[in-house]
C-alpha positions as MATLAB code, in Angstrom:
seq = 'MNPDWPGSSNLSPLELLSAEKGPVGIGGWLLLVLFGLAMFIVRSGWSIATELLPLFTPEQWRSMNSPENPLSTSSWSKYLLLSTASSIALVVFAILVVVLFLRRSRRLPLFITLFYVFAAVQAGYDALSLRQLAVELPDTFEPSALRSADLTALRAVLVTVVWGGYFRVSARVRNTFVR';
ca = [
      -4.895   -9.623  -29.479;
      -8.284  -11.218  -29.595;
      -9.409  -12.205  -26.076;
     -11.667  -14.934  -27.540;
      -8.738  -16.925  -28.874;
      -7.177  -19.471  -26.521;
      -3.957  -18.219  -25.008;
      -4.600  -14.601  -25.978;
      -4.868  -11.709  -23.547;
      -5.469   -7.972  -23.375;
      -2.285   -7.591  -21.328;
       0.857   -6.074  -22.832;
       3.962   -8.291  -23.111;
       5.444   -6.615  -20.002;
       2.214   -7.239  -18.068;
       2.165  -10.858  -19.237;
       5.704  -11.373  -17.915;
       4.719   -9.771  -14.600;
       1.574  -11.899  -14.375;
       3.692  -15.026  -14.511;
       5.496  -13.853  -11.350;
       2.346  -13.509   -9.242;
      -0.955  -11.635   -9.077;
      -1.459   -8.641  -11.326;
      -4.144   -5.979  -11.593;
      -6.122   -3.803   -9.259;
      -7.629   -6.436   -7.021;
      -7.148   -7.961   -3.604;
      -5.933   -5.495   -0.981;
      -5.498   -2.806   -3.637;
      -9.293   -2.490   -3.871;
      -9.387   -1.672   -0.164;
      -6.703    0.984   -0.611;
      -8.535    2.521   -3.586;
     -11.818    2.560   -1.654;
     -10.063    4.192    1.313;
      -8.614    6.904   -0.916;
     -12.015    7.603   -2.477;
     -13.660    7.833    0.947;
     -10.875   10.111    2.183;
     -11.445   12.492   -0.731;
     -15.213   12.593   -0.166;
     -15.072   12.935    3.641;
     -12.251   15.468    3.683;
     -13.711   17.504    0.834;
     -17.050   17.622    2.647;
     -15.364   18.625    5.918;
     -13.397   21.401    4.228;
     -16.493   22.746    2.465;
     -18.871   22.586    5.434;
     -16.645   23.120    8.481;
     -13.403   24.903    7.578;
     -14.161   27.263    4.705;
     -17.203   28.851    6.422;
     -14.824   30.052    9.166;
     -13.140   32.311    6.627;
     -16.132   34.541    5.903;
     -15.269   38.148    6.842;
     -17.818   38.261    9.667;
     -16.732   34.949   11.163;
     -13.032   35.779   10.884;
     -13.495   39.177   12.561;
     -15.536   37.595   15.314;
     -12.982   34.849   15.975;
     -10.059   37.296   16.074;
     -11.772   40.114   17.948;
     -10.078   41.219   21.197;
     -13.518   41.106   22.828;
     -13.859   37.400   22.056;
     -12.657   35.423   25.099;
     -11.769   32.511   22.781;
      -9.447   34.605   20.619;
      -5.751   33.687   20.701;
      -2.923   34.305   18.279;
      -2.480   30.542   17.886;
      -6.062   29.995   16.756;
      -5.787   31.856   13.430;
      -2.385   30.347   12.608;
      -3.670   26.864   13.364;
      -6.818   27.386   11.311;
      -4.937   28.745    8.282;
      -2.302   25.999    8.280;
      -4.803   23.239    8.986;
      -7.119   24.364    6.183;
      -4.277   24.775    3.680;
      -2.804   21.367    4.518;
      -6.252   19.720    4.335;
      -6.838   21.146    0.864;
      -3.335   20.117   -0.240;
      -3.907   16.597    1.094;
      -7.182   16.222   -0.842;
      -5.487   17.426   -4.051;
      -2.622   15.006   -3.387;
      -5.121   12.163   -2.815;
      -6.745   12.928   -6.189;
      -3.303   12.754   -7.841;
      -2.674    9.411   -6.123;
      -6.000    8.032   -7.392;
      -5.121    9.127  -10.950;
      -1.723    7.402  -10.687;
      -3.487    4.359   -9.206;
      -5.979    4.048  -12.052;
      -3.262    4.588  -14.667;
      -1.203    1.873  -12.970;
       1.765    4.236  -12.841;
       5.069    2.855  -11.627;
       5.372    6.062   -9.539;
       2.348    5.125   -7.412;
       4.200    3.248   -4.629;
       6.355    6.325   -3.930;
       3.484    8.818   -4.187;
       1.057    6.828   -2.055;
       3.709    6.378    0.632;
       4.349   10.137    0.577;
       0.595   10.707    0.818;
       0.347    8.499    3.907;
       3.375   10.209    5.498;
       1.900   13.661    4.791;
      -1.454   12.566    6.262;
       0.299   11.294    9.419;
       2.264   14.539    9.775;
      -0.937   16.559    9.359;
      -2.771   14.435   11.959;
       0.151   14.834   14.359;
       0.182   18.589   13.794;
      -3.564   18.743   14.465;
      -3.218   16.767   17.701;
      -0.308   18.877   18.967;
      -2.021   22.131   17.958;
      -5.235   21.165   19.736;
      -3.225   20.391   22.874;
      -1.563   23.811   22.643;
      -4.917   25.517   22.134;
      -6.300   23.578   25.109;
      -3.517   25.062   27.259;
      -4.314   28.588   26.020;
      -8.091   28.093   26.278;
      -8.553   25.478   29.020;
     -12.348   25.639   29.192;
     -12.835   25.241   25.440;
     -11.795   21.664   24.703;
     -13.228   18.463   26.096;
     -10.650   15.798   27.024;
     -12.429   13.428   24.638;
     -11.653   15.778   21.709;
      -7.969   15.715   22.599;
      -7.983   11.911   22.918;
      -9.761   11.648   19.581;
      -7.107   13.813   17.888;
      -4.350   11.707   19.479;
      -5.986    8.478   18.275;
      -6.402    9.919   14.775;
      -2.672   10.730   14.682;
      -1.763    7.255   15.961;
      -4.070    5.637   13.394;
      -2.450    7.710   10.612;
       1.015    6.518   11.677;
      -0.167    2.889   11.727;
      -1.758    3.283    8.270;
       1.535    4.713    6.988;
       3.524    1.784    8.361;
       1.102   -0.912    7.179;
       0.259    0.368    3.691;
       3.698    1.897    3.090;
       5.189   -1.522    3.845;
       2.608   -3.267    1.675;
       3.433   -1.059   -1.313;
       7.145   -1.848   -0.862;
       6.925   -5.653   -0.658;
       3.749   -6.752   -2.454;
       4.138   -8.847   -5.597;
       0.752   -7.570   -6.821;
       1.953   -3.965   -6.480;
       5.220   -4.768   -8.239;
       3.361   -6.539  -11.066;
       0.508   -4.026  -11.442;
       2.153   -0.605  -11.359;
       4.502   -0.942  -14.316;
       3.539    1.885  -16.678;
];
């Protein structure tokens, strides 16, 4: 269709029908969600590259797990491995969600809700693991670090509830993600 002609549109017939039922397209609150996903990918990718992966160099790993190191515990290496693996998986999952978002896939509402649930589970695991490590190594963790991890987990649960609910009931979501 020629967009210069009155009454014509670049939307498909299915999108035109959806548009008559309410807002359509990546706009409104969806822009905030897309921006949040992009920032998550950048921040988490940077954190993985600069903070987590350097801990896996042979020298660093030996030092952290050495019996002479007073900070060495069996929980530390398990936590670090699982936390790093889940962080990488979450970034890859976020990239998949962005691709589905930009393609306006009808699968996006399910996948983005799963992403938010996985992020909340990971944040909860991090908070609980830090509390366990604080018991094993009491002089290592500041109370503010533990509170920060708890708040991050709580925030992740709230994000899951708010945006998961939004993606279930929003007319814009229902009208936009139809492919």
